[in-house]
N, C-alpha and C positions, 0 to 999 in steps of 0.2 A: 818734421817738420816744418810746413814754410811759416814764417812770420810775416802776417800780409798789412803789417804796423810800416815795415821799412821797406815797402815798396816802393819805386818811384812815377808810380803810375799816378796821373793827378787823380784822377775820379776813380777809386779802385772799384770793380765789379762787387765786389764780395760786401765793401761798405752797403751800399745801396740797394743790397736783395731785396731787401722790404718793400722796395720803393715798388721794383719790378713786379715783385707777386702781387701791390696791390693794384698796379697799373693792369696788370694781364687782365682780369673781368672786362676791363673796359674795354681791351681790344678784343675781345673774343666778341661784344657787342657789336663792334663798331663793322668789323668783317661778316658778322654773319647779317648783319642788315645792311651792307652793301649786296652780298650775296641776294637775299631775298627782294629788295630793291630791281637786281638785276634780272631775277627770275620774273619777276611780274613785267618787265618791261620787255623782254624775251617773249612770255605769252603774247603779251597786247600784241606786239609788232607781227605774231604767228597767226593772228585770229584776223586782224585786220587785212593781212595779205592772201589768207584763205578768202575771206569774205570780196575782194576784188577781185579774185578766181571766179569764186561763185556770181558776180556779179555779170563781169563779160561773157562767160557763158550761156549767163538767162537774158543777157541783149541777142546774143546768135540766134537762140531757140525761139526771140524773139521777132527776129525779124525772117525767119525760116517761116513762123506761122503767118505772121503779117503779109509776107509774098504768097503763101497758100493761099489763104483766105479772099486776098485780090485777085487770083487767078479762077477761083469760084464764082465769083460774083459776075 
């Protein structure tokens, strides 16, 4: 059996295991929060890019319709 009290490690992990276990839920929440924020930003950027592409396409269609309308008059 290992006696952890005589080890020369300045801060043995075994003595602070309760602190690590107490901090673990906080770390999990922070990671989950960062993941959620990342997904929201990714979704927003994707939607904005798609809207920009749609606007460009609609402008091209409008120009073609305007030019064909002018020919009719």
